[in-house]
N, C-alpha and C positions, 0 to 999 in steps of 0.2 A: 738367806738374804731376802728372798721373796716373802717369807713368813713375817720377818721383822718389818718389812715395808708395809705389809697389810696391817699389822698391829699398829704401826705409827699412823697410818692413814685412818684407821678406825678411831684413834685417839685424837683426830682432828688435825693432824699435821699434813702439810703438802709434801709428797714424796715423789721424786723422779726415779723410776726404776730403770736402771741401766745394766747392760751386759757388756763386758769387755771380752772380746773373743781374741785369743792369742792364735791367730791363723797364719803365722809365718815364723820362720826360724828353723833351727837345726832339727827340732823334733818333727816338724812337718816333712822336712826333706828326708828324714830317716824312713818314714812311711812311704814316701814317693819312691825312694831307692828300692825298698822292699817290694813294692808293687811291680816295678820294672824288672827286678831280678827273679822274684819268686811268686809273683801274683798270677802269672799265666792268664792275663787279661780279665781276671775276675772283676765283677761289679756287684753292687748291692742286689741288683735284679737277678744276676746269674747265680748268686749264692743264696738268695733269700735272707740276706743279713741286713740289719739296719746299717746305714752308711757309716755312722760314727763307730759302730762296733767293728765293721770291716776294716776301717782305717786304723783303729786301735789294735786289731789283731795283726795288721801289717807292721805296726810299730813293735809289737812283741816279737814278731818274726825277725825283724831287723836286729833286735837286741840279742836274740838267740844266736844268730850268725856272727854278730860282732863279738860276743863272748867267746865263741869257738875260735875266731881269728886271734883274739888276744891270747888265749891259752896256747895256741899253736906258736905264735910269735915268742911267747915267754919260754916255751919248751925249746925254741931255737936259740935262746940265750939273751933275748931282750929283757930289759927291766919292765915291770908292770906299766909304768908311766910311758915308756917308749912304745910298748906294744899297743897301748890304748891310742896313742897318737898315730901310729903307723898302720893300724889295721885297715885293710882295703875298703871295707864298707863305710867306715867313718870318713875316710878320705873322699869317697864318692859322695857322701851326704854333704860334706863341706863344699865340695866343688859344685854340687847341685844348688846349694844356697847361694854361692857366688853367681851362678848363672841366673838364678831367680832375681837376685838383686840387680843384675845387669839387664834384666828384661828379656832374656832369651825366650823367643816365642814358644818353642816346644816345651820348655820347662814351665813357663807360665800357664800354658794350656793344661798340662797335667796337674799343676797346682790348683787351678780353677776347678777342674773335674773332681779331684779328690776332696777339696774343700766343700764343693756342692754336696757331695755325699755326706760329709760330716754335718753340714748345716741342716740337711733334710732329716738326718737322724736326731739332731738336737731338737728340731721343731716337733718331731713326733713325740719326743719325751716331754717337752714343754706343754704341748696340747694335752697329753695324758694327765699331767699334773695340774693343769689349769694355770700355768705360769705364763706371764706375759711381761713385756718390757716397754717402756716409753721410748727408749733409744738403745740401739745396739751399736757399739763401737768396734771396729775391726783394727787390730794392730797393723795390718798391712796397709791401712789407709792413713795411719798416724805415725808410724815409726820414723819416717824421715824428718818430720817436725821435731820429734823427740831427739833424734840423733843430732840435729842442728843445735838444739838447746844444750845438749851435753857438751858438744864441741865448743860452744860459746862459753859454757861454764869452765872448761879447761883453760881457754884463752884468758878468762877473767880471774883465774886462780881460785875459783869456787870448788872445783874438782881437781883431782890429780891423776896423772897417768903413771902406771907401774912400768917396769922394764919390759914386760911382755906386751905392752901396748894397751892393756885394759885400763878403763877409766873408773875411778872410785870417788865416793863421797865420804868424807870423814864425819860421821854422825856422833862421835863420842861426846860432843858438847850437849847433845840431846839425850844422853844416857844410852845410846845405842853403840854399834860398832862401825866398822868401815863397810860401806855398801857398794857392791859392783853395779855400775851403770851400763 
């Protein structure tokens, strides 16, 4: 994206370089749960690891334990889908997301700490590559506005809700399929 922006700029176009950072959601909570359960207080400084790489490694650690839990639950007779839903680690991550969305101070503090590690790691990489942005948007700062718009769309019949509560847009008129919002 940065290279294309530079080419367009060189061709005389005005380009606003933006970065949209997905800094909230279940994937972030998975890394947070992994840090709490298996991180042993590690930090980028204590491990000599770039922050984004450390948080990524924690995500992988979560996934390893999650898969082990699924296998164990399946061996106990649960279906794959039921095991994926009932695995303790994913339930903890979902609960952590609920606490984050509710503004729980301890959860938000951990989220801020770990995201700081990630942002520092990203910044190191961007500097190394000579990449910069005119504006950085963080999903954590905009998701409520988006959520309000989606709910308004449901009320106005633009979007629809499935039985499981998820909200979808029917994009078949534009040659696409149904998109989860």
